[in-house]
C-alpha positions in Angstrom: -92.3 47.1 0.7 -95.3 48.5 -1.5 -95.6 52.2 -2.3 -99.3 53.5 -3.1 -99.8 57.2 -4.3 -103.1 58.0 -3.6 -104.5 61.2 -5.5 -107.0 63.2 -3.5 -110.0 64.7 -5.0 -113.0 66.7 -3.9 -113.7 66.9 -0.2 -110.0 65.2 0.5 -108.5 68.2 -0.7 -110.1 70.5 1.7 -108.9 68.8 5.1 -106.4 71.2 5.8 -103.0 70.5 3.7 -101.7 71.5 0.3 -100.7 68.2 -1.0 -102.6 66.5 -3.8 -101.8 62.9 -3.0 -100.8 60.9 -0.1 -98.0 58.2 0.3 -98.5 55.0 2.0 -96.2 52.4 2.3 -97.4 48.7 3.1 -95.6 45.6 3.6 -96.4 42.8 1.2 -99.4 42.1 -0.9 -102.7 43.8 0.8 -106.3 44.0 -0.2 -108.1 47.2 -1.2 -109.6 47.4 2.5 -106.5 47.1 4.1 -105.1 49.9 2.0 -108.4 51.8 3.6 -107.3 51.1 6.7 -103.9 52.4 6.0 -105.5 55.4 4.4 -107.6 56.5 7.1 -104.2 56.3 9.7 -102.4 58.5 7.1 -104.9 61.2 7.0 -105.3 61.0 10.7 -101.6 61.9 11.0 -102.1 64.9 8.0 -105.0 66.2 9.8 -105.7 65.5 13.0 -109.0 66.7 14.2 -110.8 66.2 11.0 -113.3 63.4 10.9 -112.7 61.0 7.8 -114.6 58.1 8.8 -118.0 58.9 6.8 -116.4 60.5 4.1 -114.0 57.3 3.6 -116.7 55.1 3.8 -118.5 56.3 1.0 -115.6 56.6 -1.2 -114.2 54.5 -4.0 -110.6 53.9 -4.5 -110.0 53.7 -8.4 -107.1 52.8 -10.6 -106.5 53.9 -14.3 -109.3 51.6 -15.3 -111.9 51.0 -13.0 -113.2 51.4 -9.6 -111.6 48.8 -7.0 -113.4 46.1 -5.0 -112.4 45.6 -1.1 -111.2 42.4 -1.9 -109.1 43.6 -4.8 -105.4 42.8 -4.4 -102.7 45.6 -4.5 -99.6 43.7 -5.2 -96.9 45.9 -6.8 -96.2 49.9 -5.9 -98.9 52.1 -7.9 -100.8 55.0 -8.3 -104.4 55.1 -7.0 -107.3 57.5 -6.7 -109.8 57.9 -3.8 -113.4 59.4 -5.4 -115.5 60.8 -2.8 -119.6 60.9 -3.6 -120.5 63.7 -5.6 -123.9 65.7 -5.5 -125.4 66.5 -9.2 -125.2 64.7 -12.5 
């Protein structure tokens, strides 16, 4: 079992709960795309009625050193961040 802690930033912190991270349990190694689906399901449990589809689709997962690609594999428990799009510069 892999435990992934996803740190929340930006719009993900304004969805009706006070936590700054979401824990997700996954069986076996998974891709970032599979994590994204599991994360969407978990958000649906935490904030029913809030629409995450577009926000999640426009956001990126990152580890401590780089943005992750959909086919990157997660093979061990870890901490990641979900980075929503931002305006400005």
